[in-house]
C-alpha positions in Angstrom: -8.4 102.7 -30.9 -5.4 102.8 -28.5 -7.3 105.2 -26.2 -7.2 108.0 -28.8 -10.2 110.2 -29.3 -11.2 112.4 -32.1 -9.4 115.6 -30.7 -6.2 113.7 -30.3 -6.3 112.3 -33.8 -7.0 115.8 -35.2 -4.0 117.2 -33.4 -1.7 114.3 -34.6 -2.9 114.8 -38.2 -2.4 118.6 -38.0 1.2 118.1 -36.7 1.9 115.5 -39.4 0.5 118.0 -42.0 2.8 120.7 -40.7 5.9 118.5 -40.6 5.5 116.6 -43.9 3.3 118.9 -46.0 0.2 118.2 -48.1 2.0 116.6 -51.0 4.0 114.1 -48.9 1.2 113.0 -46.6 -0.6 110.7 -49.1 2.7 109.0 -50.0 3.3 108.4 -46.3 -0.2 107.0 -45.8 0.1 104.8 -48.8 3.5 103.4 -47.6 2.1 102.9 -44.1 -0.9 101.0 -45.6 1.4 98.8 -47.7 3.6 98.1 -44.6 0.6 97.1 -42.5 -0.7 94.8 -45.3 2.7 93.2 -45.7 3.0 92.7 -41.9 -0.5 91.0 -41.8 0.5 88.8 -44.7 3.7 87.8 -43.0 1.9 87.1 -39.8 -0.5 84.8 -41.6 2.4 83.0 -43.2 4.0 82.4 -39.8 0.8 81.2 -38.3 0.3 78.8 -41.2 3.9 77.5 -40.9 3.3 77.0 -37.2 0.2 74.9 -37.8 2.0 72.8 -40.4 4.9 72.3 -38.0 2.5 71.1 -35.3 1.0 68.6 -37.8 4.4 67.3 -38.7 5.5 66.6 -35.1 4.6 63.1 -34.0 2.2 62.8 -31.0 1.6 66.6 -31.0 -2.2 66.2 -31.0 -2.1 63.8 -28.1 0.3 66.0 -26.2 -2.0 69.0 -26.6 -5.0 67.0 -25.5 -3.2 65.9 -22.4 -2.3 69.5 -21.7 -5.9 70.6 -22.1 -7.0 67.9 -19.7 -4.4 69.0 -17.1 -5.4 72.6 -17.5 -9.1 71.6 -16.9 -8.0 69.6 -13.8 -6.1 72.6 -12.4 -9.1 74.9 -13.0 -11.3 72.4 -11.2 -9.0 71.9 -8.2 -8.5 75.7 -8.0 -12.3 76.3 -7.9 -12.7 73.6 -5.3 -10.0 75.1 -3.0 -11.8 78.5 -2.9 
């Protein structure tokens, strides 16, 4: 998790405990959890809106298929050149 080990997490939690105190720490954790949940929900909404937008654009599916074909051709020519 972000390259943090157990000792680092313990130090971070100890510093947070000293700075905010024992009563405020659960409130901060709850607020952080709600913020992360809200962010994930918002991200899902944006992804859904993007997929709906792709569906509404004429010829979007055909364009993406052509792009995939071109990417495959580039990969093939790249591997042949080596």
